[in-house]
N, C-alpha and C positions, 0 to 999 in steps of 0.2 A: 503493500499500501503506499502510495507516494505522500511524502509528508507536505502540509501545507505552508508554503511560507510567504505569506503576504506581511505586509508590514501595516502599521498603524503610525501616525504623527499625531503624538497626543499634546493637547496643552501644557505648557512646563509648568504652571502649578498644580494642575492634576498630577504629571508626571512626577513630579519630585515628591508629593503625598504617598504614590504608589512605592516610590522609593524609600523613602522615609519607612513606611509601615514594614516593608520587608528587611529593612536594616535593625528595626524592633524585634522583628522575628528570629533575624538572625542572631542577635544578642541573646535573645531567650533561649533558642538552641545552643549557642556557646555555653550559657547558663548551666543548662541542662547536662553537658559533656563533663563542666567541671562537678557538676555533682557525681556523675558516675565515677569519675576519677577519684575525686574524694569519699568514698563509699559511703554514699546519703541515703537516707530510711527510703526503700522502694515507695511509699505512700507519696512522699514527698516528691522523689522526682515522677511520678505519675499525675500530680497535680499540676506541675511544670507543663508535661506534655499534655495536659487536656487543657493548660492556657495557651501552648502553642498552638494546639488546634482549634481554639476559638479564634484565635487572631487569624490564622490562615484560612478558615471559614469567613470571617469578617471582610479579608482581602478579596478574597473570591466574589464576595457578593457586590463589593462596590466594583470591580472589576467588569463584572457581568452587567450590573446596570450601565455602566460607561459605555459598554460594549452595545447593550440595545440602543440607548440613546444616540451611539453616534454611527457606527458601522452598519447595526443591521437597520435603524431606519433610514440612513442615507441610501442603502443599497435596494430597500425596499422601494423606496422613491425614484430611484433610478431603474426600476423594474426587475431588478433580480432577486426576486422573492426567494431563490436557492438559498439565500442566506436562513431564511427560517429553518430550513432542514438544518443546518448547518449548527444553527444555535442547539436545536433540539438534540443533535448528536452529541453536542460539547455538555449539555445538562445531563445527560444521560449518563455522561463517560462518569462526569462528577459527583454524581447520585450512588456510583456502585457501593 
């Protein structure tokens, strides 16, 4: 199956918001690594991994909303309704 290599130019402020969120998630992951290295108690690590999952889900929701409001909407306006099928497939993959 061929990979989709489209690009999306994002508004600088929105792009920076996404990057900042990902950097916070990266910091949380690094904190979990340190917890494992320092033999932290399992439930404490699990609470932190749960927080990372929530942060990633929040990031995904924001990115999906932005995608629908820009890419999907613009493609539909331009008559490219196949973008709806692409969105459905993407959502199905995220909800596994």
